[in-house]
Backbone atoms as SQL, in Angstrom:
CREATE TABLE atoms (id INTEGER PRIMARY KEY, chain TEXT, resi INTEGER, resn TEXT, atom TEXT, x REAL, y REAL, z REAL);
INSERT INTO atoms VALUES
  (1, 'A', 1, 'MET', 'N', 24.909, 29.884, -2.485),
  (2, 'A', 1, 'MET', 'CA', 25.363, 28.529, -2.308),
  (3, 'A', 1, 'MET', 'C', 26.579, 28.536, -1.384),
  (4, 'A', 2, 'SER', 'N', 26.614, 27.574, -0.476),
  (5, 'A', 2, 'SER', 'CA', 27.720, 27.472, 0.462),
  (6, 'A', 2, 'SER', 'C', 28.166, 26.017, 0.527),
  (7, 'A', 3, 'ASP', 'N', 29.420, 25.756, 0.230),
  (8, 'A', 3, 'ASP', 'CA', 29.967, 24.395, 0.241),
  (9, 'A', 3, 'ASP', 'C', 29.133, 23.434, -0.602),
  (10, 'A', 4, 'GLY', 'N', 28.575, 23.925, -1.714),
  (11, 'A', 4, 'GLY', 'CA', 27.785, 23.060, -2.584),
  (12, 'A', 4, 'GLY', 'C', 26.336, 22.897, -2.167),
  (13, 'A', 5, 'TRP', 'N', 25.936, 23.573, -1.093),
  (14, 'A', 5, 'TRP', 'CA', 24.556, 23.482, -0.603),
  (15, 'A', 5, 'TRP', 'C', 23.827, 24.789, -0.861),
  (16, 'A', 6, 'LEU', 'N', 22.602, 24.693, -1.288),
  (17, 'A', 6, 'LEU', 'CA', 21.754, 25.858, -1.455),
  (18, 'A', 6, 'LEU', 'C', 21.006, 26.072, -0.145),
  (19, 'A', 7, 'ARG', 'N', 21.209, 27.203, 0.500),
  (20, 'A', 7, 'ARG', 'CA', 20.583, 27.493, 1.793),
  (21, 'A', 7, 'ARG', 'C', 19.247, 28.194, 1.561),
  (22, 'A', 8, 'THR', 'N', 18.172, 27.411, 1.657),
  (23, 'A', 8, 'THR', 'CA', 16.831, 27.936, 1.361),
  (24, 'A', 8, 'THR', 'C', 16.084, 28.403, 2.596),
  (25, 'A', 9, 'GLY', 'N', 16.552, 27.993, 3.774),
  (26, 'A', 9, 'GLY', 'CA', 15.819, 28.308, 4.996),
  (27, 'A', 9, 'GLY', 'C', 14.768, 27.263, 5.314),
  (28, 'A', 10, 'ASP', 'N', 14.772, 26.162, 4.551),
  (29, 'A', 10, 'ASP', 'CA', 13.821, 25.080, 4.796),
  (30, 'A', 10, 'ASP', 'C', 14.478, 23.988, 5.626),
  (31, 'A', 11, 'MET', 'N', 13.656, 23.280, 6.390),
  (32, 'A', 11, 'MET', 'CA', 14.120, 22.112, 7.128),
  (33, 'A', 11, 'MET', 'C', 13.565, 20.889, 6.406),
  (34, 'A', 12, 'ALA', 'N', 14.427, 19.885, 6.199),
  (35, 'A', 12, 'ALA', 'CA', 13.998, 18.700, 5.459),
  (36, 'A', 12, 'ALA', 'C', 14.447, 17.441, 6.179),
  (37, 'A', 13, 'ARG', 'N', 13.835, 16.340, 5.794),
  (38, 'A', 13, 'ARG', 'CA', 14.269, 15.032, 6.286),
  (39, 'A', 13, 'ARG', 'C', 14.402, 14.117, 5.070),
  (40, 'A', 14, 'VAL', 'N', 15.185, 13.064, 5.204),
  (41, 'A', 14, 'VAL', 'CA', 15.381, 12.119, 4.112),
  (42, 'A', 14, 'VAL', 'C', 14.834, 10.772, 4.546),
  (43, 'A', 15, 'GLU', 'N', 14.003, 10.187, 3.697),
  (44, 'A', 15, 'GLU', 'CA', 13.468, 8.841, 3.929),
  (45, 'A', 15, 'GLU', 'C', 13.628, 8.046, 2.651),
  (46, 'A', 16, 'ASN', 'N', 14.300, 6.917, 2.744),
  (47, 'A', 16, 'ASN', 'CA', 14.487, 6.043, 1.585),
  (48, 'A', 16, 'ASN', 'C', 15.041, 6.802, 0.380),
  (49, 'A', 17, 'GLY', 'N', 15.978, 7.699, 0.631),
  (50, 'A', 17, 'GLY', 'CA', 16.608, 8.443, -0.441),
  (51, 'A', 17, 'GLY', 'C', 15.791, 9.590, -1.006),
  (52, 'A', 18, 'ARG', 'N', 14.618, 9.854, -0.440),
  (53, 'A', 18, 'ARG', 'CA', 13.766, 10.953, -0.912),
  (54, 'A', 18, 'ARG', 'C', 13.766, 12.070, 0.120),
  (55, 'A', 19, 'TRP', 'N', 13.815, 13.303, -0.359),
  (56, 'A', 19, 'TRP', 'CA', 13.824, 14.481, 0.507),
  (57, 'A', 19, 'TRP', 'C', 12.405, 14.980, 0.708),
  (58, 'A', 20, 'PHE', 'N', 12.070, 15.327, 1.955),
  (59, 'A', 20, 'PHE', 'CA', 10.765, 15.879, 2.294),
  (60, 'A', 20, 'PHE', 'C', 10.976, 17.192, 3.045),
  (61, 'A', 21, 'ILE', 'N', 10.377, 18.280, 2.539),
  (62, 'A', 21, 'ILE', 'CA', 10.451, 19.568, 3.225),
  (63, 'A', 21, 'ILE', 'C', 9.496, 19.509, 4.410),
  (64, 'A', 22, 'VAL', 'N', 10.009, 19.793, 5.608),
  (65, 'A', 22, 'VAL', 'CA', 9.219, 19.702, 6.832),
  (66, 'A', 22, 'VAL', 'C', 8.646, 21.063, 7.223),
  (67, 'A', 23, 'ASP', 'N', 9.477, 22.088, 7.224),
  (68, 'A', 23, 'ASP', 'CA', 9.029, 23.418, 7.647),
  (69, 'A', 23, 'ASP', 'C', 10.128, 24.430, 7.366),
  (70, 'A', 24, 'ARG', 'N', 9.839, 25.678, 7.649),
  (71, 'A', 24, 'ARG', 'CA', 10.825, 26.746, 7.527),
  (72, 'A', 24, 'ARG', 'C', 11.624, 26.817, 8.827),
  (73, 'A', 25, 'LEU', 'N', 12.931, 26.997, 8.730),
  (74, 'A', 25, 'LEU', 'CA', 13.772, 27.081, 9.927),
  (75, 'A', 25, 'LEU', 'C', 13.338, 28.204, 10.847),
  (76, 'A', 26, 'LYS', 'N', 12.988, 29.366, 10.281),
  (77, 'A', 26, 'LYS', 'CA', 12.636, 30.497, 11.129),
  (78, 'A', 26, 'LYS', 'C', 11.308, 30.291, 11.854),
  (79, 'A', 27, 'GLU', 'N', 10.505, 29.310, 11.441),
  (80, 'A', 27, 'GLU', 'CA', 9.227, 29.057, 12.093),
  (81, 'A', 27, 'GLU', 'C', 9.317, 27.972, 13.162),
  (82, 'A', 28, 'LEU', 'N', 10.465, 27.305, 13.254),
  (83, 'A', 28, 'LEU', 'CA', 10.611, 26.237, 14.236),
  (84, 'A', 28, 'LEU', 'C', 10.489, 26.774, 15.653),
  (85, 'A', 29, 'ILE', 'N', 9.902, 25.958, 16.511),
  (86, 'A', 29, 'ILE', 'CA', 9.757, 26.289, 17.925),
  (87, 'A', 29, 'ILE', 'C', 10.852, 25.523, 18.663),
  (88, 'A', 30, 'LYS', 'N', 11.645, 26.224, 19.446),
  (89, 'A', 30, 'LYS', 'CA', 12.735, 25.581, 20.175),
  (90, 'A', 30, 'LYS', 'C', 12.295, 25.311, 21.605),
  (91, 'A', 31, 'VAL', 'N', 12.056, 24.027, 21.902),
  (92, 'A', 31, 'VAL', 'CA', 11.559, 23.609, 23.208),
  (93, 'A', 31, 'VAL', 'C', 12.664, 22.845, 23.929),
  (94, 'A', 32, 'LYS', 'N', 13.256, 23.469, 24.937),
  (95, 'A', 32, 'LYS', 'CA', 14.290, 22.831, 25.759),
  (96, 'A', 32, 'LYS', 'C', 15.343, 22.117, 24.910),
  (97, 'A', 33, 'GLY', 'N', 15.835, 22.799, 23.885),
  (98, 'A', 33, 'GLY', 'CA', 16.882, 22.238, 23.042),
  (99, 'A', 33, 'GLY', 'C', 16.386, 21.413, 21.866),
  (100, 'A', 34, 'PHE', 'N', 15.116, 21.102, 21.823),
  (101, 'A', 34, 'PHE', 'CA', 14.536, 20.349, 20.714),
  (102, 'A', 34, 'PHE', 'C', 13.845, 21.305, 19.748),
  (103, 'A', 35, 'GLN', 'N', 13.831, 20.949, 18.475),
  (104, 'A', 35, 'GLN', 'CA', 13.142, 21.765, 17.482),
  (105, 'A', 35, 'GLN', 'C', 11.811, 21.116, 17.123),
  (106, 'A', 36, 'VAL', 'N', 10.752, 21.913, 17.204),
  (107, 'A', 36, 'VAL', 'CA', 9.405, 21.436, 16.897),
  (108, 'A', 36, 'VAL', 'C', 8.900, 22.195, 15.675),
  (109, 'A', 37, 'ALA', 'N', 8.497, 21.458, 14.655),
  (110, 'A', 37, 'ALA', 'CA', 7.960, 22.070, 13.439),
  (111, 'A', 37, 'ALA', 'C', 6.459, 22.306, 13.615),
  (112, 'A', 38, 'PRO', 'N', 6.019, 23.569, 13.559),
  (113, 'A', 38, 'PRO', 'CA', 4.586, 23.845, 13.681),
  (114, 'A', 38, 'PRO', 'C', 3.748, 23.048, 12.684),
  (115, 'A', 39, 'ALA', 'N', 4.249, 22.884, 11.462),
  (116, 'A', 39, 'ALA', 'CA', 3.493, 22.159, 10.431),
  (117, 'A', 39, 'ALA', 'C', 3.221, 20.714, 10.837),
  (118, 'A', 40, 'GLU', 'N', 4.145, 20.109, 11.575),
  (119, 'A', 40, 'GLU', 'CA', 3.938, 18.732, 12.033),
  (120, 'A', 40, 'GLU', 'C', 2.755, 18.663, 13.000),
  (121, 'A', 41, 'LEU', 'N', 2.722, 19.582, 13.967),
  (122, 'A', 41, 'LEU', 'CA', 1.617, 19.595, 14.927),
  (123, 'A', 41, 'LEU', 'C', 0.307, 19.974, 14.248),
  (124, 'A', 42, 'GLU', 'N', 0.369, 20.895, 13.288),
  (125, 'A', 42, 'GLU', 'CA', -0.843, 21.285, 12.556),
  (126, 'A', 42, 'GLU', 'C', -1.407, 20.105, 11.780),
  (127, 'A', 43, 'GLY', 'N', -0.526, 19.356, 11.117),
  (128, 'A', 43, 'GLY', 'CA', -0.969, 18.175, 10.376),
  (129, 'A', 43, 'GLY', 'C', -1.618, 17.151, 11.282),
  (130, 'A', 44, 'LEU', 'N', -1.023, 16.952, 12.448),
  (131, 'A', 44, 'LEU', 'CA', -1.584, 16.019, 13.418),
  (132, 'A', 44, 'LEU', 'C', -2.957, 16.482, 13.896),
  (133, 'A', 45, 'LEU', 'N', -3.061, 17.756, 14.261),
  (134, 'A', 45, 'LEU', 'CA', -4.333, 18.286, 14.761),
  (135, 'A', 45, 'LEU', 'C', -5.428, 18.267, 13.700),
  (136, 'A', 46, 'LEU', 'N', -5.056, 18.416, 12.445),
  (137, 'A', 46, 'LEU', 'CA', -6.054, 18.364, 11.370),
  (138, 'A', 46, 'LEU', 'C', -6.624, 16.960, 11.180),
  (139, 'A', 47, 'GLU', 'N', -5.979, 15.957, 11.767),
  (140, 'A', 47, 'GLU', 'CA', -6.517, 14.594, 11.744),
  (141, 'A', 47, 'GLU', 'C', -7.651, 14.424, 12.748),
  (142, 'A', 48, 'ASN', 'N', -7.769, 15.363, 13.686),
  (143, 'A', 48, 'ASN', 'CA', -8.860, 15.318, 14.663),
  (144, 'A', 48, 'ASN', 'C', -10.157, 15.650, 13.925),
  (145, 'A', 49, 'PRO', 'N', -11.174, 14.795, 14.016),
  (146, 'A', 49, 'PRO', 'CA', -12.414, 15.020, 13.267),
  (147, 'A', 49, 'PRO', 'C', -13.181, 16.277, 13.669),
  (148, 'A', 50, 'LYS', 'N', -12.834, 16.881, 14.788),
  (149, 'A', 50, 'LYS', 'CA', -13.522, 18.097, 15.232),
  (150, 'A', 50, 'LYS', 'C', -12.842, 19.379, 14.745),
  (151, 'A', 51, 'VAL', 'N', -11.605, 19.261, 14.274),
  (152, 'A', 51, 'VAL', 'CA', -10.804, 20.433, 13.920),
  (153, 'A', 51, 'VAL', 'C', -10.956, 20.776, 12.439),
  (154, 'A', 52, 'ALA', 'N', -11.353, 22.027, 12.172),
  (155, 'A', 52, 'ALA', 'CA', -11.470, 22.513, 10.793),
  (156, 'A', 52, 'ALA', 'C', -10.148, 23.095, 10.309),
  (157, 'A', 53, 'ASP', 'N', -9.480, 23.842, 11.174),
  (158, 'A', 53, 'ASP', 'CA', -8.228, 24.492, 10.799),
  (159, 'A', 53, 'ASP', 'C', -7.430, 24.782, 12.064),
  (160, 'A', 54, 'VAL', 'N', -6.131, 24.954, 11.909),
  (161, 'A', 54, 'VAL', 'CA', -5.270, 25.159, 13.069),
  (162, 'A', 54, 'VAL', 'C', -4.001, 25.893, 12.653),
  (163, 'A', 55, 'GLY', 'N', -3.473, 26.678, 13.578),
  (164, 'A', 55, 'GLY', 'CA', -2.176, 27.322, 13.410),
  (165, 'A', 55, 'GLY', 'C', -1.403, 27.171, 14.707),
  (166, 'A', 56, 'VAL', 'N', -0.148, 26.777, 14.616),
  (167, 'A', 56, 'VAL', 'CA', 0.678, 26.570, 15.806),
  (168, 'A', 56, 'VAL', 'C', 1.849, 27.548, 15.775),
  (169, 'A', 57, 'VAL', 'N', 2.088, 28.197, 16.900),
  (170, 'A', 57, 'VAL', 'CA', 3.228, 29.104, 17.053),
  (171, 'A', 57, 'VAL', 'C', 3.881, 28.850, 18.406),
  (172, 'A', 58, 'GLY', 'N', 5.093, 29.346, 18.550),
  (173, 'A', 58, 'GLY', 'CA', 5.774, 29.271, 19.832),
  (174, 'A', 58, 'GLY', 'C', 5.446, 30.484, 20.679),
  (175, 'A', 59, 'VAL', 'N', 5.219, 30.252, 21.961),
  (176, 'A', 59, 'VAL', 'CA', 4.991, 31.341, 22.908),
  (177, 'A', 59, 'VAL', 'C', 6.007, 31.198, 24.036),
  (178, 'A', 60, 'VAL', 'N', 6.421, 32.323, 24.592),
  (179, 'A', 60, 'VAL', 'CA', 7.409, 32.297, 25.672),
  (180, 'A', 60, 'VAL', 'C', 6.688, 32.225, 27.003),
  (181, 'A', 61, 'ILE', 'N', 7.025, 31.183, 27.767),
  (182, 'A', 61, 'ILE', 'CA', 6.462, 30.990, 29.102),
  (183, 'A', 61, 'ILE', 'C', 7.625, 30.696, 30.038),
  (184, 'A', 62, 'GLN', 'N', 7.766, 31.487, 31.070),
  (185, 'A', 62, 'GLN', 'CA', 8.842, 31.343, 32.051),
  (186, 'A', 62, 'GLN', 'C', 10.207, 31.220, 31.375),
  (187, 'A', 63, 'GLY', 'N', 10.446, 32.051, 30.370),
  (188, 'A', 63, 'GLY', 'CA', 11.735, 32.095, 29.704),
  (189, 'A', 63, 'GLY', 'C', 11.977, 31.036, 28.646),
  (190, 'A', 64, 'GLY', 'N', 11.060, 30.091, 28.492),
  (191, 'A', 64, 'GLY', 'CA', 11.221, 29.053, 27.475),
  (192, 'A', 64, 'GLY', 'C', 10.113, 29.117, 26.442),
  (193, 'A', 65, 'GLU', 'N', 10.386, 28.566, 25.276),
  (194, 'A', 65, 'GLU', 'CA', 9.390, 28.584, 24.204),
  (195, 'A', 65, 'GLU', 'C', 8.549, 27.310, 24.261),
  (196, 'A', 66, 'CYS', 'N', 7.234, 27.467, 24.066),
  (197, 'A', 66, 'CYS', 'CA', 6.286, 26.354, 24.134),
  (198, 'A', 66, 'CYS', 'C', 5.318, 26.430, 22.956),
  (199, 'A', 67, 'PRO', 'N', 4.898, 25.278, 22.399),
  (200, 'A', 67, 'PRO', 'CA', 3.924, 25.291, 21.315),
  (201, 'A', 67, 'PRO', 'C', 2.525, 25.664, 21.809),
  (202, 'A', 68, 'ARG', 'N', 1.860, 26.564, 21.060),
  (203, 'A', 68, 'ARG', 'CA', 0.466, 26.922, 21.332),
  (204, 'A', 68, 'ARG', 'C', -0.321, 26.709, 20.045),
  (205, 'A', 69, 'ALA', 'N', -1.483, 26.077, 20.168),
  (206, 'A', 69, 'ALA', 'CA', -2.343, 25.834, 19.008),
  (207, 'A', 69, 'ALA', 'C', -3.536, 26.768, 19.025),
  (208, 'A', 70, 'TYR', 'N', -3.740, 27.447, 17.916),
  (209, 'A', 70, 'TYR', 'CA', -4.957, 28.226, 17.685),
  (210, 'A', 70, 'TYR', 'C', -5.841, 27.339, 16.818),
  (211, 'A', 71, 'VAL', 'N', -7.008, 26.981, 17.351),
  (212, 'A', 71, 'VAL', 'CA', -7.846, 25.955, 16.733),
  (213, 'A', 71, 'VAL', 'C', -9.206, 26.514, 16.341),
  (214, 'A', 72, 'ALA', 'N', -9.599, 26.263, 15.094),
  (215, 'A', 72, 'ALA', 'CA', -10.951, 26.563, 14.619),
  (216, 'A', 72, 'ALA', 'C', -11.666, 25.222, 14.478),
  (217, 'A', 73, 'LEU', 'N', -12.765, 25.077, 15.205),
  (218, 'A', 73, 'LEU', 'CA', -13.526, 23.827, 15.156),
  (219, 'A', 73, 'LEU', 'C', -14.473, 23.814, 13.960),
  (220, 'A', 74, 'LYS', 'N', -14.832, 22.607, 13.538),
  (221, 'A', 74, 'LYS', 'CA', -15.818, 22.458, 12.467),
  (222, 'A', 74, 'LYS', 'C', -17.176, 22.919, 12.980),
  (223, 'A', 75, 'PRO', 'N', -18.023, 23.433, 12.089),
  (224, 'A', 75, 'PRO', 'CA', -19.355, 23.896, 12.507),
  (225, 'A', 75, 'PRO', 'C', -20.127, 22.799, 13.246),
  (226, 'A', 76, 'GLY', 'N', -20.719, 23.183, 14.370),
  (227, 'A', 76, 'GLY', 'CA', -21.510, 22.249, 15.167),
  (228, 'A', 76, 'GLY', 'C', -20.707, 21.372, 16.107),
  (229, 'A', 77, 'MET', 'N', -19.388, 21.448, 16.047),
  (230, 'A', 77, 'MET', 'CA', -18.532, 20.624, 16.907),
  (231, 'A', 77, 'MET', 'C', -18.165, 21.387, 18.173),
  (232, 'A', 78, 'THR', 'N', -17.987, 20.654, 19.244),
  (233, 'A', 78, 'THR', 'CA', -17.500, 21.233, 20.491),
  (234, 'A', 78, 'THR', 'C', -16.327, 20.389, 20.980),
  (235, 'A', 79, 'ALA', 'N', -15.421, 21.031, 21.661),
  (236, 'A', 79, 'ALA', 'CA', -14.268, 20.345, 22.248),
  (237, 'A', 79, 'ALA', 'C', -13.743, 21.215, 23.369),
  (238, 'A', 80, 'THR', 'N', -13.043, 20.589, 24.295),
  (239, 'A', 80, 'THR', 'CA', -12.392, 21.342, 25.358),
  (240, 'A', 80, 'THR', 'C', -10.917, 21.512, 25.004),
  (241, 'A', 81, 'LYS', 'N', -10.291, 22.478, 25.639),
  (242, 'A', 81, 'LYS', 'CA', -8.857, 22.684, 25.430),
  (243, 'A', 81, 'LYS', 'C', -8.088, 21.429, 25.825),
  (244, 'A', 82, 'ARG', 'N', -8.515, 20.817, 26.914),
  (245, 'A', 82, 'ARG', 'CA', -7.856, 19.605, 27.404),
  (246, 'A', 82, 'ARG', 'C', -7.974, 18.468, 26.385),
  (247, 'A', 83, 'GLU', 'N', -9.153, 18.342, 25.784),
  (248, 'A', 83, 'GLU', 'CA', -9.379, 17.295, 24.786),
  (249, 'A', 83, 'GLU', 'C', -8.422, 17.456, 23.591),
  (250, 'A', 84, 'ILE', 'N', -8.252, 18.687, 23.142),
  (251, 'A', 84, 'ILE', 'CA', -7.345, 18.953, 22.020),
  (252, 'A', 84, 'ILE', 'C', -5.902, 18.659, 22.432),
  (253, 'A', 85, 'ALA', 'N', -5.516, 19.101, 23.624),
  (254, 'A', 85, 'ALA', 'CA', -4.154, 18.857, 24.113),
  (255, 'A', 85, 'ALA', 'C', -3.882, 17.357, 24.245),
  (256, 'A', 86, 'GLU', 'N', -4.845, 16.613, 24.771),
  (257, 'A', 86, 'GLU', 'CA', -4.670, 15.166, 24.937),
  (258, 'A', 86, 'GLU', 'C', -4.557, 14.453, 23.595),
  (259, 'A', 87, 'PHE', 'N', -5.235, 14.958, 22.590),
  (260, 'A', 87, 'PHE', 'CA', -5.142, 14.382, 21.248),
  (261, 'A', 87, 'PHE', 'C', -3.683, 14.403, 20.780),
  (262, 'A', 88, 'VAL', 'N', -2.985, 15.500, 21.059),
  (263, 'A', 88, 'VAL', 'CA', -1.570, 15.624, 20.693),
  (264, 'A', 88, 'VAL', 'C', -0.708, 14.754, 21.606),
  (265, 'A', 89, 'GLU', 'N', -0.983, 14.785, 22.901),
  (266, 'A', 89, 'GLU', 'CA', -0.166, 14.050, 23.871),
  (267, 'A', 89, 'GLU', 'C', -0.156, 12.549, 23.603),
  (268, 'A', 90, 'LYS', 'N', -1.270, 12.016, 23.132),
  (269, 'A', 90, 'LYS', 'CA', -1.366, 10.575, 22.874),
  (270, 'A', 90, 'LYS', 'C', -0.549, 10.147, 21.659),
  (271, 'A', 91, 'GLN', 'N', -0.144, 11.117, 20.822),
  (272, 'A', 91, 'GLN', 'CA', 0.493, 10.749, 19.561),
  (273, 'A', 91, 'GLN', 'C', 1.894, 11.318, 19.364),
  (274, 'A', 92, 'THR', 'N', 2.387, 12.074, 20.350),
  (275, 'A', 92, 'THR', 'CA', 3.711, 12.679, 20.190),
  (276, 'A', 92, 'THR', 'C', 4.538, 12.531, 21.458),
  (277, 'A', 93, 'THR', 'N', 5.773, 12.896, 21.325),
  (278, 'A', 93, 'THR', 'CA', 6.680, 12.913, 22.465),
  (279, 'A', 93, 'THR', 'C', 6.434, 14.175, 23.303),
  (280, 'A', 94, 'ARG', 'N', 6.828, 14.134, 24.541),
  (281, 'A', 94, 'ARG', 'CA', 6.499, 15.175, 25.520),
  (282, 'A', 94, 'ARG', 'C', 6.872, 16.598, 25.084),
  (283, 'A', 95, 'TYR', 'N', 8.033, 16.781, 24.472),
  (284, 'A', 95, 'TYR', 'CA', 8.445, 18.151, 24.138),
  (285, 'A', 95, 'TYR', 'C', 7.586, 18.767, 23.026),
  (286, 'A', 96, 'LYS', 'N', 6.758, 17.961, 22.356),
  (287, 'A', 96, 'LYS', 'CA', 5.858, 18.485, 21.321),
  (288, 'A', 96, 'LYS', 'C', 4.458, 18.785, 21.862),
  (289, 'A', 97, 'TRP', 'N', 4.241, 18.516, 23.139),
  (290, 'A', 97, 'TRP', 'CA', 2.926, 18.773, 23.724),
  (291, 'A', 97, 'TRP', 'C', 2.600, 20.264, 23.680),
  (292, 'A', 98, 'LEU', 'N', 1.329, 20.586, 23.714),
  (293, 'A', 98, 'LEU', 'CA', 0.871, 21.978, 23.626),
  (294, 'A', 98, 'LEU', 'C', 0.939, 22.660, 24.989),
  (295, 'A', 99, 'THR', 'N', 2.159, 22.764, 25.526),
  (296, 'A', 99, 'THR', 'CA', 2.349, 23.357, 26.848),
  (297, 'A', 99, 'THR', 'C', 2.105, 24.861, 26.845),
  (298, 'A', 100, 'GLY', 'N', 2.061, 25.455, 25.668),
  (299, 'A', 100, 'GLY', 'CA', 1.716, 26.875, 25.537),
  (300, 'A', 100, 'GLY', 'C', 0.218, 27.098, 25.502),
  (301, 'A', 101, 'GLY', 'N', -0.542, 26.014, 25.471),
  (302, 'A', 101, 'GLY', 'CA', -1.992, 26.108, 25.538),
  (303, 'A', 101, 'GLY', 'C', -2.696, 25.899, 24.209),
  (304, 'A', 102, 'VAL', 'N', -4.014, 25.893, 24.316),
  (305, 'A', 102, 'VAL', 'CA', -4.917, 25.783, 23.171),
  (306, 'A', 102, 'VAL', 'C', -5.850, 26.978, 23.239),
  (307, 'A', 103, 'VAL', 'N', -6.015, 27.666, 22.127),
  (308, 'A', 103, 'VAL', 'CA', -6.907, 28.824, 22.056),
  (309, 'A', 103, 'VAL', 'C', -7.882, 28.578, 20.911),
  (310, 'A', 104, 'PHE', 'N', -9.175, 28.653, 21.214),
  (311, 'A', 104, 'PHE', 'CA', -10.180, 28.481, 20.166),
  (312, 'A', 104, 'PHE', 'C', -10.433, 29.813, 19.473),
  (313, 'A', 105, 'VAL', 'N', -10.458, 29.784, 18.148),
  (314, 'A', 105, 'VAL', 'CA', -10.703, 30.971, 17.328),
  (315, 'A', 105, 'VAL', 'C', -11.734, 30.621, 16.254),
  (316, 'A', 106, 'ASP', 'N', -12.344, 31.659, 15.687),
  (317, 'A', 106, 'ASP', 'CA', -13.306, 31.433, 14.608),
  (318, 'A', 106, 'ASP', 'C', -12.605, 31.039, 13.314),
  (319, 'A', 107, 'ASP', 'N', -11.491, 31.702, 13.029),
  (320, 'A', 107, 'ASP', 'CA', -10.746, 31.470, 11.789),
  (321, 'A', 107, 'ASP', 'C', -9.253, 31.582, 12.042),
  (322, 'A', 108, 'ILE', 'N', -8.484, 30.870, 11.240),
  (323, 'A', 108, 'ILE', 'CA', -7.031, 30.984, 11.269),
  (324, 'A', 108, 'ILE', 'C', -6.646, 32.039, 10.229),
  (325, 'A', 109, 'PRO', 'N', -5.905, 33.082, 10.632),
  (326, 'A', 109, 'PRO', 'CA', -5.539, 34.127, 9.668),
  (327, 'A', 109, 'PRO', 'C', -4.590, 33.583, 8.595),
  (328, 'A', 110, 'LYS', 'N', -4.940, 33.859, 7.335),
  (329, 'A', 110, 'LYS', 'CA', -4.126, 33.377, 6.212),
  (330, 'A', 110, 'LYS', 'C', -3.994, 34.467, 5.163),
  (331, 'A', 111, 'ASN', 'N', -2.924, 34.367, 4.383),
  (332, 'A', 111, 'ASN', 'CA', -2.751, 35.308, 3.273),
  (333, 'A', 111, 'ASN', 'C', -3.566, 34.803, 2.074),
  (334, 'A', 112, 'PRO', 'N', -3.635, 35.564, 0.985),
  (335, 'A', 112, 'PRO', 'CA', -4.453, 35.152, -0.162),
  (336, 'A', 112, 'PRO', 'C', -4.083, 33.791, -0.758),
  (337, 'A', 113, 'SER', 'N', -2.835, 33.371, -0.593),
  (338, 'A', 113, 'SER', 'CA', -2.445, 32.060, -1.126),
  (339, 'A', 113, 'SER', 'C', -2.695, 30.926, -0.134),
  (340, 'A', 114, 'GLY', 'N', -3.244, 31.251, 1.041),
  (341, 'A', 114, 'GLY', 'CA', -3.601, 30.222, 2.014),
  (342, 'A', 114, 'GLY', 'C', -2.548, 29.922, 3.057),
  (343, 'A', 115, 'LYS', 'N', -1.447, 30.656, 3.063),
  (344, 'A', 115, 'LYS', 'CA', -0.395, 30.435, 4.057),
  (345, 'A', 115, 'LYS', 'C', -0.806, 31.066, 5.386),
  (346, 'A', 116, 'ILE', 'N', -0.581, 30.329, 6.466),
  (347, 'A', 116, 'ILE', 'CA', -0.917, 30.822, 7.804),
  (348, 'A', 116, 'ILE', 'C', -0.084, 32.060, 8.124),
  (349, 'A', 117, 'LEU', 'N', -0.753, 33.095, 8.610),
  (350, 'A', 117, 'LEU', 'CA', -0.074, 34.329, 9.020),
  (351, 'A', 117, 'LEU', 'C', 0.366, 34.175, 10.480),
  (352, 'A', 118, 'ARG', 'N', 1.524, 33.561, 10.660),
  (353, 'A', 118, 'ARG', 'CA', 2.008, 33.261, 12.013),
  (354, 'A', 118, 'ARG', 'C', 2.273, 34.525, 12.819),
  (355, 'A', 119, 'LYS', 'N', 2.664, 35.598, 12.147),
  (356, 'A', 119, 'LYS', 'CA', 2.905, 36.847, 12.876),
  (357, 'A', 119, 'LYS', 'C', 1.624, 37.319, 13.552),
  (358, 'A', 120, 'VAL', 'N', 0.488, 37.184, 12.897),
  (359, 'A', 120, 'VAL', 'CA', -0.795, 37.568, 13.499),
  (360, 'A', 120, 'VAL', 'C', -1.057, 36.705, 14.731),
  (361, 'A', 121, 'LEU', 'N', -0.778, 35.409, 14.639),
  (362, 'A', 121, 'LEU', 'CA', -0.977, 34.520, 15.791),
  (363, 'A', 121, 'LEU', 'C', -0.004, 34.861, 16.915),
  (364, 'A', 122, 'ARG', 'N', 1.243, 35.176, 16.569),
  (365, 'A', 122, 'ARG', 'CA', 2.211, 35.565, 17.611),
  (366, 'A', 122, 'ARG', 'C', 1.791, 36.869, 18.280),
  (367, 'A', 123, 'ASP', 'N', 1.227, 37.796, 17.491),
  (368, 'A', 123, 'ASP', 'CA', 0.729, 39.052, 18.064),
  (369, 'A', 123, 'ASP', 'C', -0.436, 38.785, 19.017),
  (370, 'A', 124, 'LEU', 'N', -1.321, 37.851, 18.654),
  (371, 'A', 124, 'LEU', 'CA', -2.418, 37.458, 19.558),
  (372, 'A', 124, 'LEU', 'C', -1.856, 36.895, 20.858),
  (373, 'A', 125, 'ALA', 'N', -0.834, 36.058, 20.733),
  (374, 'A', 125, 'ALA', 'CA', -0.212, 35.464, 21.921),
  (375, 'A', 125, 'ALA', 'C', 0.405, 36.538, 22.806),
  (376, 'A', 126, 'ALA', 'N', 1.041, 37.532, 22.192),
  (377, 'A', 126, 'ALA', 'CA', 1.653, 38.622, 22.964),
  (378, 'A', 126, 'ALA', 'C', 0.586, 39.412, 23.714),
  (379, 'A', 127, 'LYS', 'N', -0.556, 39.657, 23.078),
  (380, 'A', 127, 'LYS', 'CA', -1.659, 40.360, 23.751),
  (381, 'A', 127, 'LYS', 'C', -2.190, 39.531, 24.913),
  (382, 'A', 128, 'ASP', 'N', -2.327, 38.211, 24.698),
  (383, 'A', 128, 'ASP', 'CA', -2.818, 37.323, 25.759),
  (384, 'A', 128, 'ASP', 'C', -1.909, 37.359, 26.978),
  (385, 'A', 129, 'SER', 'N', -0.595, 37.427, 26.742),
  (386, 'A', 129, 'SER', 'CA', 0.349, 37.397, 27.863),
  (387, 'A', 129, 'SER', 'C', 0.317, 38.687, 28.674),
  (388, 'A', 130, 'LYS', 'N', -0.208, 39.759, 28.086),
  (389, 'A', 130, 'LYS', 'CA', -0.276, 41.045, 28.796),
  (390, 'A', 130, 'LYS', 'C', -1.564, 41.197, 29.591),
  (391, 'A', 131, 'LEU', 'N', -2.508, 40.267, 29.419),
  (392, 'A', 131, 'LEU', 'CA', -3.786, 40.357, 30.147),
  (393, 'A', 131, 'LEU', 'C', -3.642, 39.931, 31.585);
């Protein structure tokens, strides 16, 4: 505890006197001075009727961090990377756009409790950047 505050590593917002946990601080993507919560973009992308599952991580491009979405489509669905990116662009501010790209995958890696394994996605991104 510090100055009466418990430092949990979570980021929260307050609405009408109620606290809402948004994401973990260490998972935030820092885009040109703004903080982007991967969970916010994941929640938005899961509203797309073609998307079965998604994981968002930050990738470094030209020295800056950018959001990248790893997307698993629902069986029988097709979509383009541009279509997925535009879905986000129509509903968010510019710094939250998927400027790190969209990558289609069969499955989003998760631990036994269902939490997204972001390190696995970041490792995939690192391999992609070396190609």
